[in-house]
C-alpha positions, 0 to 999 in steps of 0.5 A: 463572137465566134464564127464558122471557120472558112475551112469547114464551110469549104469542106462542106461545099466540096462534099456537096459539089462532088456528090452532085457531080456524080449525078448531073453528068450522067443524067441524059445518058442514064435517062435515055440509054437505060430508062428509054426516055426520049431526048425531048422528055429528057429536056423537059425533066432537066428544065424542071430540075433547073426550075426546082433549083431556082425555087430552092435558091429563092426559098432558101435565101428568104428563110435564111433571113427569118430562121436559124440557118444552122437548122436550115442547112441541116434540112437541105443536106438531109433532103439530099442525103435521103434522096440519094439513099432512096436512089440506092434501092430504086433508081428506075422510072419514075423514081429517078426523075422525081429524085432529080426534082428533089435534088434540084430543090435541095442543091439550090437551097444548099448552095444559097445556105453556104453562100449566105453563111459566108456572109457571116464571116467577118474576119476575112475579106468578102472577095476572098471568101467567095473566091474560095467558095467558087474554087471549092465548088469547081474543085468538087466538080473536077473530082466528081466528074473525074470519078463518075465515069469509072464508078458508073461503069462498075455499078450505078448502085455504087455511084449512088452509095458514094454520093450518099456517103458524101452528103452524110459526111457533109451532115457530120461537118455541119453538126460538128462545126457550124453550131457557132454563136455567129450562126446561132445568134445572128440577126434575123428579120422580125415583123418590124424589119420584114420590109427592108428598103434598100437605097435605089442605087443598090437595087439598080446595081443588083438588078443589073447583075441579076439580069446579067447572070441570066444572059451570061449563063444562057450563053455559057450553057452553049459550052455545056450542051451544043458545043459538044455536037459542033466539035464532034461534027468537025471530027474532034473526038469526044474525049478531046471535048471532055479534056477542055473541061479538065483544062477549065478546072485546072485553070480555075485553080490557077486564076483563083490563086492569082486573083487572091494575090491581086486582091492585095493590090486593088480593091475595085470588085466592079473592075473584076466583073467588067473584065470577066464579062469581057473575057466571056464575050471574047471567048465566043468571038474566038469560037467564030473563027475556031476551025481546029482543036487549038483554037477551041483550047484558046477559047476555053482559056479565055472563057475560064478567065472570064468565069473565074473573074466575074462569077465569084465577084458578083455575090461578093458585091451583092453581099456588100450592098445588102444589110445583114437581115436580107443577105440570104434573100439576095444571095438566093436571088443571085443563085436563082437568076443564074439557074434560070439562065442555065435552065433555058440555055440549051433550048435557046442555043438549039433554036438559034442553031435550028433557024440559023447556024452555029456561027450565028449562035456564037455571034449572038452570044458575043454581042449579048455579053458585050451588051450586058457589059455595056449595061453594067458600065452604065448602071454602075457608073451612074449609081456607085457613088450613091450606093450604100455599103454594108458589112 
């Protein structure tokens, strides 16, 4: 049965990632500086954006298992396209925050659809598919964030126009390349298969992963939010902090290529998860002692090794632990739990800093990730032999 070509799935995800990267980097600045919204209100808006993302991930995953995913992904991308189109003409208050809720829901839905469609490709190794999807997402972030500052300085209307055209291009890719038998005639849940009972071992392993995603992303978000204040407070320029993310993106490209090569020599994805979580923890240990820019660069390199190793491995393992009729549901749950961590990460970090210090935050983050690593070692070691593997 003819499948989606991986190249078209990656191209669609690239368009979506660039389009969303035109929005989220400027959200706080635009709401606060141009619309006059307080930072507290901005925080509430971003929290609801993340919760909408969670809702989109969960509902998208469940519907993937019940309905034709071709029409579902058309719906999610059309919603993003229409929302961006509206923003071209009205990006004031309250249109912009309402649009953010719509985009949060649509982006969670869309990412779940893309990952779930990746599970319909059986001609490629699952690890390779999710590594490449993760690469496409991050390459899009690099391209989008590199352009957004320049375009924003020219015109906010131009920015939304370009983002709209990117989602329009994504729609064209879907309509011309996603309409294949493996998608249109895939097995879906019926009333008799609605209640699929997974082996306990599979549920325990995935439950450990979902809990881990919440904790890891809560800690990871400190790099996106509170670390910029910490570094600039030490006299490091904002542009140098931004450069860390350029390094991050470049290294993800390198590490993904390396992981794809190493896949020829070892097949144990669980080791990849263990190593990734360990490196994320080690990055925060490095931050405890970071007093100059060079140490922050080292910490970022270690963090990138961790995320590039663990993050694409988890959905690949979830794919192998779930039968075809519920793959979408569990891919959606993986995205949703990660979004929960992203939603509460800045708030958690702010509370620890307010009642303690940045050093305490780094210690808590390192210990939390090491505890998560220990949890996964115990759960996976105790259940892996009993787990059932699906195609």
